[in-house]
Each structure stands twice: as C-alpha cells, then as structure tokens.
C-alpha positions as CSV (number, residue, x, y, z in Angstrom):
1,M,-25.1,10.1,3.4
2,A,-24.8,6.4,3.9
3,V,-23.4,4.3,1.1
4,T,-25.2,1.0,0.5
5,K,-23.0,-1.8,-0.7
6,K,-24.1,-3.5,-3.9
7,I,-24.9,-7.2,-3.6
8,P,-23.6,-9.3,-6.5
9,A,-26.4,-11.2,-8.3
10,R,-26.1,-14.1,-10.7
11,L,-28.6,-15.9,-13.0
12,C,-29.6,-19.5,-12.1
13,L,-29.3,-21.7,-15.2
14,G,-32.2,-23.8,-14.1
15,C,-35.0,-21.4,-13.2
16,Q,-33.5,-18.4,-15.1
17,Q,-34.0,-16.1,-12.0
18,Q,-31.5,-13.7,-10.5
19,H,-30.5,-14.4,-7.0
20,P,-27.7,-13.1,-4.7
21,K,-24.4,-14.8,-5.4
22,K,-24.1,-16.3,-1.9
23,E,-27.4,-18.2,-2.3
24,L,-26.3,-20.0,-5.4
25,V,-24.0,-23.0,-5.9
26,R,-21.2,-22.7,-8.5
27,I,-20.4,-25.6,-10.8
28,V,-16.8,-25.3,-12.2
29,R,-15.1,-26.8,-15.2
30,S,-11.4,-26.8,-14.4
31,P,-8.7,-26.0,-17.0
32,E,-8.1,-29.8,-17.2
33,G,-11.8,-30.3,-18.2
34,E,-13.0,-31.8,-14.9
35,F,-16.4,-30.7,-13.4
36,S,-16.9,-30.1,-9.7
37,V,-19.1,-28.3,-7.3
38,D,-17.6,-25.2,-5.8
39,M,-19.3,-24.1,-2.5
40,T,-16.7,-21.3,-1.8
41,G,-16.9,-19.7,-5.3
42,K,-13.1,-19.5,-5.4
43,K,-12.0,-22.4,-7.6
44,A,-10.1,-21.7,-10.8
45,G,-12.0,-22.4,-14.0
46,R,-15.2,-21.4,-15.9
47,G,-18.2,-21.3,-13.6
48,A,-22.0,-21.5,-13.8
49,Y,-24.5,-20.8,-11.1
50,I,-27.4,-23.0,-10.0
51,C,-29.9,-22.7,-7.1
52,N,-29.3,-25.1,-4.3
53,N,-32.0,-27.5,-5.2
54,K,-32.3,-30.6,-7.4
55,E,-35.1,-29.2,-9.6
56,C,-33.0,-26.3,-10.9
57,L,-30.1,-28.7,-11.5
58,E,-32.3,-31.1,-13.5
59,K,-33.8,-28.2,-15.5
60,A,-30.3,-27.0,-16.4
61,F,-29.3,-30.5,-17.5
62,K,-32.5,-30.9,-19.5
63,S,-32.3,-27.5,-21.3
64,H,-28.5,-28.0,-21.9
65,G,-27.9,-24.7,-20.1
66,L,-24.7,-26.0,-18.5
67,D,-23.4,-27.3,-21.8
68,R,-23.9,-23.9,-23.4
69,S,-22.3,-22.1,-20.4
70,F,-19.2,-24.3,-20.4
71,K,-19.1,-24.4,-24.2
72,S,-18.6,-28.2,-24.0
73,K,-20.7,-31.3,-23.2
74,I,-20.9,-32.6,-19.7
75,D,-20.3,-36.3,-19.6
76,K,-22.1,-38.8,-17.3
77,I,-19.3,-38.6,-14.7
78,G,-19.5,-34.8,-14.6
79,R,-23.3,-35.0,-14.2
80,A,-23.0,-37.6,-11.4
81,S,-20.5,-35.4,-9.5
82,C,-22.8,-32.5,-9.7
83,R,-25.8,-34.5,-8.5
84,E,-23.8,-35.8,-5.5
85,R,-23.5,-32.4,-3.8
C-alpha cells in the first residue's frame, strides 16, 4: 500500500481560495515590526499568504485582510515593500 504525502495548503487573503503552500507568497511581519516578502517561507515572524499576482495583493489591502492577520496596521512603507516584489 503506497502512502501519499499530504501537500500543505494555505488560504490566500486576497481571493480567499486554498492553494498549495509552494504556489503562494508569504508576507512577514518581523518581531521588530518590519514587513517584508518571504519567497522561501522560512523567515522568522508572523506570516500571511497571498497568491503571486497583484490583484490578490490589492484585494487583501482593500479588505484589510493583512491588517487582521498581523493584528496591526500596515503603514505606507510596508505596503510599498510588498508591492515591489
């Protein structure tokens, strides 16, 4: 009997769809409060997942999904760094 490996899935904060973790981009709030894009998924801090397209990122900003996920407001500098990716 072959054992199938479970593929981790995460919810995109923009489109609210579940996708495999490797297809999504992780946005991280570091313990110092700085926001950055984590392509590897290994940075320390609280993370939220977004599809790798601008539409989902803008939807997440508009619905304040990232603010709720991080339990804090994202300032203009943090938003700009997320958009640069």
